[in-house]
C-alpha positions in Angstrom: -26.7 7.3 -29.9 -25.3 8.2 -33.3 -26.7 11.7 -32.9 -24.9 12.1 -29.6 -21.6 11.0 -31.2 -22.0 13.5 -34.0 -22.9 16.2 -31.5 -19.7 15.5 -29.6 -17.6 15.7 -32.7 -19.2 18.9 -34.1 -19.5 21.0 -31.0 -16.9 19.8 -28.5 -13.7 20.0 -30.6 -11.0 17.4 -31.1 -9.4 18.2 -27.7 -12.7 17.6 -25.7 -13.1 13.9 -24.9 -16.3 12.5 -26.3 -16.6 10.5 -23.1 -18.1 13.7 -21.5 -21.0 13.6 -23.9 -21.7 10.0 -22.9 -21.4 11.1 -19.3 -24.0 13.8 -20.0 -26.2 11.2 -21.6 -25.9 8.7 -18.8 -26.5 11.4 -16.1 -29.9 12.1 -17.6 -30.7 8.4 -17.7 -29.9 7.5 -14.2 -26.1 6.9 -14.5 -24.3 7.6 -11.2 -20.6 8.5 -11.5 -20.1 8.8 -7.8 -21.3 7.3 -4.5 -21.6 9.2 -1.3 -21.2 8.5 2.4 -24.5 10.2 3.0 -26.1 7.2 1.3 -24.3 4.6 3.4 -26.4 1.8 4.8 -25.2 0.1 8.0 -26.3 -3.4 8.9 -24.7 -4.7 12.1 -23.8 -8.3 12.8 -26.3 -10.2 15.0 -23.7 -12.0 17.0 -20.4 -10.2 17.3 -17.2 -12.4 17.5 -14.9 -12.3 20.5 -12.0 -9.9 20.0 -8.6 -11.7 20.6 -6.0 -10.2 22.9 -3.3 -8.2 21.2 -0.5 -10.7 22.1 -2.4 -13.5 20.2 -2.7 -11.7 16.9 -1.0 -13.1 13.7 -0.7 -10.5 11.0 -3.6 -10.7 8.5 -5.2 -13.8 10.0 -8.1 -12.4 12.1 -10.9 -10.4 10.6 -13.3 -8.0 12.2 -17.0 -8.3 12.1 -18.0 -6.0 9.2 -17.0 -5.0 5.7 -17.8 -2.1 3.3 -19.0 -2.8 -0.2 -20.2 -0.8 -3.2 -20.9 -2.1 -6.7 -20.5 -0.5 -10.1 -21.7 -1.4 -13.6 -21.5 0.1 -17.0 -25.2 0.8 -17.4 -26.1 2.5 -14.2 -22.7 3.4 -12.6 -22.2 3.3 -8.8 -24.7 1.8 -6.4 -25.1 2.8 -2.8 -22.3 1.9 -0.3 -23.1 -0.5 2.5 -21.4 -1.6 5.8 -22.6 -5.1 6.5 -21.5 -8.3 8.4 -18.3 -9.8 6.9 -19.3 -12.4 4.4 -18.1 -14.4 1.5 -18.3 -12.9 -2.0 -20.6 -14.6 -4.5 -18.8 -14.5 -7.9 -19.3 -16.1 -11.2 -16.4 -18.4 -12.1 -15.7 -16.4 -15.2 -15.2 -13.0 -13.6 -12.1 -11.2 -15.1 -10.6 -10.6 -11.6 -10.0 -14.3 -11.3 -8.7 -14.9 -14.9 -6.8 -11.8 -15.8 -5.8 -10.2 -12.4 -8.0 -7.1 -12.8 -7.8 -6.3 -9.1 -6.1 -3.6 -7.0 -5.8 -3.1 -3.3 -4.4 -0.9 -0.6 -2.9 -1.3 2.9 -3.5 1.3 5.6 -4.0 1.3 9.4 -6.1 2.8 12.1 -4.4 3.4 15.5 -5.7 3.8 19.0 -3.7 6.3 20.9 -3.2 6.4 24.7 -5.7 9.3 24.7 -8.3 6.8 23.3 -8.6 8.7 19.9 -8.6 6.6 16.7 -6.4 8.0 14.0 -5.4 7.1 10.4 -2.0 7.9 8.9 -2.2 10.0 5.7 -5.2 8.0 4.4 -5.8 10.2 1.4 -2.4 9.2 0.0 -3.7 5.6 -0.1 -6.9 6.7 -1.8 -4.8 8.5 -4.5 -2.7 5.4 -5.0 -5.7 3.1 -5.3 -7.1 5.5 -7.8 -3.9 5.4 -9.8 -3.9 1.6 -9.6 -7.5 1.6 -10.9 -6.4 3.7 -13.9 -3.6 1.1 -14.6 -6.3 -1.6 -14.8 -9.0 0.5 -16.6 -11.3 0.2 -13.6 -13.8 3.0 -13.2 -13.0 6.1 -11.2 -14.4 6.7 -7.7 -14.6 9.8 -5.5 -11.6 9.4 -3.2 -12.9 11.5 -0.3 -16.3 9.8 -0.3 -14.7 6.4 -0.3 -12.4 7.4 2.5 -15.4 8.7 4.5 -17.1 5.4 4.0 -14.0 3.5 5.3 -13.9 5.7 8.3 -17.5 4.8 9.1 -16.6 1.1 8.8 -13.8 1.7 11.3 -16.2 3.4 13.7 -18.5 0.4 13.5 -15.7 -2.0 14.3 -13.7 0.2 16.6 -13.7 -2.4 19.4 -11.4 -4.4 17.1 -8.6 -1.8 17.3 -6.1 -3.0 19.8 -5.3 -0.8 22.7 -1.6 -1.4 22.6 1.3 0.4 20.9 2.7 -1.7 18.1 -0.8 -3.0 17.2 -3.4 -1.5 15.0 -6.4 -2.2 12.8 -5.1 -3.1 9.3 -7.5 -1.7 6.6 -7.6 -3.4 3.2 -9.5 -1.5 0.5 -9.9 -3.8 -2.5 -11.1 -3.2 -6.1 -12.0 -6.1 -8.4 -13.6 -6.6 -11.9 -16.7 -8.8 -11.6 -18.0 -9.0 -15.2 -18.8 -12.5 -16.3 -16.6 -12.7 -19.4 -13.5 -14.5 -20.6 -12.7 -11.7 -23.0 -9.6 -9.7 -22.2 -11.2 -6.2 -22.1 -12.3 -3.3 -19.9 -14.6 -4.6 -17.2 -18.3 -3.7 -17.3 -18.9 -4.6 -13.7 -16.8 -4.0 -10.6 -16.8 -4.3 -6.8 -15.1 -1.9 -4.4 -14.9 -3.2 -0.9 -12.9 -3.0 2.4 -12.1 -5.5 5.1 -10.2 -5.0 8.3 -7.9 -7.0 10.6 -6.6 -6.4 14.1 -2.8 -6.9 13.8 0.4 -6.9 15.8 3.9 -6.8 14.4 4.3 -7.8 10.8 7.3 -10.1 11.4 7.0 -12.9 14.0 10.4 -11.8 15.4 8.7 -8.6 16.7 9.0 -4.8 16.2 12.1 -3.3 14.8 14.0 -6.5 14.7 16.8 -6.7 12.0 16.1 -9.0 9.1 18.2 -10.8 6.5 17.7 -10.4 2.7 18.1 -12.7 -0.3 19.2 -10.9 -3.4 19.4 -12.8 -6.7 19.6 -10.8 -10.0 18.0 -13.7 -11.8 14.6 -12.7 -10.3 12.9 -9.3 -10.9 9.7 -8.0 -9.4 9.0 -5.3 -12.0 10.4 -3.7 -15.1 10.4 -0.4 -16.9 7.1 0.1 -18.7 5.3 -2.3 -16.5 3.1 -1.9 -13.5 5.6 -2.0 -10.7 4.3 1.4 -9.4 0.7 0.1 -9.0 -0.6 -1.9 -6.0 -2.1 -4.8 -7.9 -2.2 -8.5 -7.2 -0.1 -9.4 -10.3 2.9 -7.7 -8.6 2.7 -9.9 -5.5 1.6 -13.5 -6.4 4.7 -14.3 -8.4 7.0 -13.2 -5.6 5.9 -16.0 -3.2 8.0 -18.7 -4.9 11.1 -16.5 -4.6 10.3 -15.7 -0.9 10.2 -19.5 -0.3 13.7 -19.8 -1.7 14.8 -17.0 0.6 13.3 -18.8 3.6 15.2 -21.9 2.8 18.4 -19.9 3.0 17.3 -18.5 6.4 16.6 -15.1 4.9 13.5 -13.1 6.0 12.7 -11.2 2.8 13.8 -10.8 -0.9 15.8 -7.8 -2.0 14.6 -7.2 -5.5 17.2 -6.2 -8.1 16.9 -4.9 -11.6 19.0 -4.5 -14.7 22.6 -5.5 -15.6 24.0 -3.2 -12.8 21.8 -4.9 -10.2 19.8 -1.9 -9.0 18.1 -2.1 -5.6 14.3 -1.6 -6.0 12.2 -3.0 -3.1 12.7 -5.3 -0.2 9.9 -7.7 0.2 6.8 -5.5 0.2 8.8 -2.5 1.5 10.7 0.4 0.0 14.4 0.5 0.9 16.7 3.2 2.3 20.5 3.3 2.6 22.3 5.4 5.2 25.9 6.0 4.2 28.7 8.4 3.6 28.4 9.0 -0.2 31.2 9.0 -2.7 32.1 12.7 -2.0 32.1 12.3 1.7 28.7 13.6 2.6 26.3 11.9 5.1 23.5 10.7 2.9 20.2 8.9 3.1 19.3 7.4 -0.3 16.3 5.6 -1.7 15.6 4.4 -5.2 13.7 6.9 -7.4 10.1 6.6 -8.6 10.9 5.4 -12.1 8.1 2.9 -12.5 9.9 0.0 -10.9 8.8 0.6 -7.3 5.6 1.4 -5.4 5.3 5.0 -4.3 5.0 4.1 -0.6 3.2 6.4 1.8 5.7 5.7 4.5 8.5 6.2 2.0 7.2 9.7 1.1 6.7 10.5 4.7 10.2 9.5 5.7 11.8 11.6 2.9 9.8 14.6 4.1 10.7 14.0 7.8 14.4 13.3 7.2 14.8 16.4 5.0 13.3 18.5 7.9 16.1 17.1 10.2 18.8 18.8 8.1 21.3 16.3 9.3 21.9 14.4 6.1 21.6 14.8 2.4 18.4 13.0 1.5 18.2 11.9 -2.1 16.2 9.7 -4.5 18.9 8.0 -6.7 19.8 4.8 -8.3 21.6 2.4 -5.9 23.5 -0.6 -7.1 24.8 -3.7 -5.4 28.4 -2.7 -6.5 27.9 0.6 -4.6 26.7 -1.2 -1.5 29.7 -3.6 -1.6 32.2 -0.8 -2.1 30.7 1.4 0.7 30.8 -1.6 3.0 34.5 -2.4 2.2 35.4 1.3 2.6 33.6 1.6 5.9 31.1 4.2 4.5 27.9 2.1 4.9 26.1 2.9 8.2 22.7 1.1 7.9 20.1 -0.2 5.5 16.4 -0.4 6.3 13.0 -1.1 4.8 9.9 1.0 5.2 6.2 0.3 4.7 2.8 0.4 6.2 2.9 -3.1 7.6 6.2 -2.9 9.5 6.7 0.9 9.5 10.6 0.7 9.6 12.7 -2.4 9.7 16.5 -2.6 9.9 18.5 -5.0 7.7 21.3 -7.1 9.2 22.6 -9.0 6.2 22.2 -9.6 2.4 22.8 -12.9 0.8 24.1 -12.0 -2.7 25.9 -14.0 -5.3 26.9 -16.8 -2.9 28.2 -14.3 -0.4 26.8 -12.8 2.8 27.2 -9.1 3.3 27.0 -8.2 6.9 25.4 -4.8 7.4 27.0 -2.8 10.3 25.1 -2.3 13.5 24.7 1.3 14.7 24.0 2.8 18.1 20.4 3.8 18.6 21.3 7.4 19.2 23.0 7.5 15.7 20.5 5.3 13.9 18.5 7.0 11.2 16.1 4.0 11.1 15.5 4.1 14.9 14.8 7.9 14.8 12.5 7.5 11.8 10.6 4.7 13.5 10.2 6.7 16.7 9.0 9.8 15.0 6.5 8.0 12.7 5.0 5.9 15.5 4.7 9.0 17.7 2.6 10.6 15.0 0.5 7.5 14.3 -0.4 6.9 18.0 -1.1 10.6 18.7 1.9 11.2 21.0 3.0 14.0 18.6 0.4 16.3 17.0 0.7 16.3 13.3 -1.5 16.9 10.3 -0.7 13.4 8.9 -2.6 11.8 11.8 -6.3 12.1 10.7 -8.8 11.6 13.5 -11.5 9.1 13.0 -13.1 9.6 16.4 -12.6 11.8 19.4 
């Protein structure tokens, strides 16, 4: 071991990471730095469950028959991936995922089009984001394409669980947790990468594209500069539940998260936020907060920015948006609409904001002039295969 370390220092140079030497050592001693879909083992459930009808689905409450799992450890690297019947995890009570929140996850969907084809929406973007979240938690790297291919095989196995109804889909939840039995706060020596799926209908019980009300209190923040607000990890979500309960008591659907002394808009619930208005210099503008570390780089957010710039009807910008700007634009008649966007709900209009003991009523806009409605229509057309687009990745023909 010492000889290898000296070799790395002598011949690799100070700019060549010594970890590559360790990687060379492990590769000759059975260490596996990737897993492959070609190694995937599939074990099917003996007695499949009944698939509920689409109109009975509650978001995230019904799970399909199978799961995907692959383990990693420091000594040997990645094991072989396996699709197997959905089952409980067996974990030591001292694993670091339970004590220190070393866990990341993703949210993506598989859609069944009217043509019967199953599609996923920009799934590699989710793989990239999960990889970034893993880096934030010092979890080991994985091959993004191989993992995605394994997930697609899981979807094929459970394809009967994908609802044959627009507005419904199979929600796919890749999850990455540290599983080392240790109470030390350190980089994990064992990990589990797995995926479960759920057939889902609309995210909100009120239905698709139904306007929601927001609770905005500058006392509470979701993330801060220098933190992990741009990673999809459990620690960003658990603490928000208490504030969401406060919002519910005030008859608000979601929390509008503010930040800083000027009360910047960051996210709305688990969604990114967009503002459609006439800006300060009289231009029609669609604005969304920038990726400054406070917010999650949403896949739908990125897609909407690209789509709306192609329209060439508005100035589309990533900029800081404050509550004082929202209030002034509302008073001056410049505010057109506000909407959230994310994988779970796609696009969701906002009807009001409870802020500093006041209720700000957001204007209603005709469907033909609504940016939110057009965005929703175009995205869902791509997702369900009504419009051919490179973002819709076929899982089956």
